[in-house]
N, C-alpha and C positions, 0 to 999 in steps of 0.2 A: 715757802719762802722763795723768791723769786731771782734768778741771775741776769743781770746785764752788763752792758759791755759800752765802754768811752772810748772814742777813738780822737785825738786832739792833734791838731794841726793847720795852720793857714795851707799848707801845700796841699791837704786835701780837697779842701773846700776851694782851692782857686785852680784845681785841676794839673797842677805841677807833678803830682804824685797820684796814683791810683790806690786807693784804699785796697790793700789783699788780708787785711786783719778780719775782717766780718766775717770773709769766706773760711779762712783758716779755724777762727774762734767756732765757727757753726759745725766744721767737720770734725772737730777735737770734741766738742760738747756732744754730737750726735752721737759719735762711737760710745759715747759713755751712757749714753739713753738718756742726757740732760737735755733741757731745752732752755734756748735764749727768750728772756719775757721783754727786754727791750734792748735797744741799740741807738747811741746819742753819739752825734757827731758834732766838735766844737773848735772853733779856730782859736788862735793864740791870743785870746783876751781875757786878761785874769779876772776881771768882774764877774764876765759870764761864766767862765770856768768856776769861780766861788758858788755863784748860785745854784749850779747844775750838782755840784758838790755837796752843798747844802740839803738840797732834795733828796740826794740818794743817800746820805747818811741818815737822813729822818726817815727814809722809808723803809730802813733795817734790811734792804734788799743786800744779796752779795753782790758785787761789781768788780768787774775787769777793766783796768784803764791801760791804754796804749797810747805814749808820747809824752813829750813835754816835760821830763824829768832831767833833762840835761842842765848845764850850768852857764847858757847863753843868755842874752836878754830876750828871747822869744819863747823862752823855756817856763812857762808858769806852773807847771802842775804841784810841784812841792808846797811853793808858797801858797797856793790856791787852796790845797788841801788844809794848810795850816790854819788859814785864814777860816775856811769853813767851819773847823773843828774848834776855832778860836783858843788855840796853841801855839806857842811859840816853836819856829825852827831850832832845829839843835843836831850839832853834827854827832852822828850816831858812832860810838866807838868802834864797833866791828865793821861798819861800814867805811872808815876812815883807814883802817888795818888794810883791807881789802884795795882802796885806791890805793893809798902807799906803794902794796905789794906789785900791782898792775903798773904804777910810774917807775917802779925800779926794775921791771921787766924791759918796758920800752927803753930804758936809760940802757939797760944792756944790748939793746938790739939798733940803739945809736938814733932813736926816733925821741928821745926828750933827755933833759937834763937829770942827771943823777943827784943833784943837788935837793933836799926836801923842802928848802925854803924858797927854791925858783919861782918867780910870780907865776908859771904856768901850773907847777905843780900844787900850789896854795888855790889856784883856780879850780882844779882840779876837785880838791876836797870839799868844793861847794855842792858836788854832786851826791855826797854822803850827807847833807844836811837835809834831815826828814821831821816831819810834824813829832813833836815831843810825845815818846808813848809807841813811836812804830817801832817795828821789827822788819829786819832787813830780808827780801827775795833774793837768793843767791842766782847769779848770772854766769853759766858755764863758759859763754862766750869769750869774755874779755873781763871778768870779775866785779865790775862796778854793778852794784847791785840795786835793785827795786827795793819797795817798801811795801808794808802791808799795815794797816790800822783800821779797825771797826767795819772788818769785812767787807773792806775794798784794797784792790792789790794793782799796784801800780808799777808797770813795766817800762822799757823804753818803747821807741815808737818803729826803730830797727827790728824787721821780721827774725833775722838769724840770732837776735838776743831774746826777742819778746816770745816767741813761740814755744821755745826750748822751755822757758820760766814758766808760761801758761801750762804746759802740758804736765810740768811737775808739780805745779798746784794742783789739778786736776786729780790728779794720781796720788796726791799726798795730803795737805792739809784739807782741800775741799771734796776728798774721797766721800765723805758724809752728805754732800748735796745730791748725790747720785741717788735717783727713784728706787725704791723698794722694790719694785716690778718693772720689766722692761718696758717702755712706750713705743709704740709703733703707728705708723701712718700708711692708711690704704685709701685709693681713690679709683675711680672710673669716670669715661666722660659719658656725657648723656645729650643727645639732641633733640631739636623742636620742644624745647621745654624753658620756662622762662623762671628766671630766679624767682619772683614774685608767688611762681604757682608752687615750687619745690620748699619755699622758706617754712610753712607750717610742717612739711614732715619733718625739716630740719630741728626745729624746735622742739616737737614731739620726742624725736630719739634723745635730745640730751636732759629733758625731763625725765623720760623713763630710764634711760640708763647713766646712772650717776659715773662721773668721771670720762665720758665720753663726750669729746667736741667735733663738731661736724665744721666744714667748710666748704665754700664756694668761689671756684675761682673762673670767670666768664671768659669767653672769647667772642669776640665781633668778626672772627674769620680776617684779620688784618694779616694773616700769613698765607692767605690764599686757601684753607681750610674752610669746611662749614661752620657757621656758628653754632657753637656749643658751651656745654659748662662742665668744667672738672669739678665734681662730687666727691668728698672723702670724709674718712672719720679719722681723730687722732685719739689714742688711749693705752691703757695697758694691753699685752698682746690678748690676753684671756676674753675679752669682750668686743676687742675689735672686729674681729671676723665676723662674727654675731651682726654688729651693728651694720656692717657693711653689707648684708645680705639684705638686712631689712632696708637698708637704705635704698639698695637695689630695685627690691621689689614694688617698692613706694614709688620710686622714680618711674617704674614701667606701668602701675596702677594710674599713673598721673596722667600716661600717655608720652612719654619719652620713649625715645629710641636709643638702647646703649651701644656705646662703643666698646675699645678696649679696657 
C-alpha cells in the first residue's frame, strides 16, 4: 500500500508561497521508516481536484492532503472530496461543537461576536461540512478540525496546524503503515563510468536480491566537480549492506573509479 501526498493552493503554483509541506512530510515519514510513493501539486480549481481525488480514492493508496479545507471561495477541497466520492456535504456534529468552542474563545478575546447566529459564526460552521461519512482529525492549534475518509487525510494548508496533525496521524491511526523492518539507503560516487554501462549491473542486483531497489543520480559537473554518478541501493537494513558491496565491486570491475 503506497503513501501519497497532495498539496493544494494557487499560491504554491504562482510562487507567492514556497511549499514547505513536502520537505516536512518527508522528514516525518522517513523518521518512521516510511516512504512517500508520490506527491502531487494542485491549484485551486475544483474540477481538477475532483479528478485527482477520484484517481487517488480508486488507487487504494493512503493519502495526506494539505490545503483548501477552509470556507472562502478559493477553498474547494471539502466539496471536491464529496464530489469525487459522490456523497453530499454534511455538517459534522463534533466538528460543529469544536468550531463553536473556538468562536466562543475568540469572543472572550474580543476577536469575534459572541452571538452564535452572527453571520461570521455561521460562516465558520461551513468549515465543519465534510463529505458524509467522514470523521474528524483534531487540530491542536485552534480546534478547527480536518477530516478523514477512505484512507485520505485532509488537513489545513497552514504548517503550524498541518504538521502536528500529520505527526499525530503517523503515530496513531497510520502507525500500521510503517514497514515491518527498517528501510535504509546507501550510496557512493563513481567516476569514469556511463549509466548505460552500469545499468545491467543494477538490473541484475534487483533480480537477485528481492526487495532491493537500485538508483542512479548522474551529474554532468554543473557545480564544477568531475562528471560522476551517485549509485545506491534502498531496502531493508539486513540486505542493503551486502547489495551495496556488490554494487561497488561491480562498478570497479566495469572500470569505474570510486569516490566517497
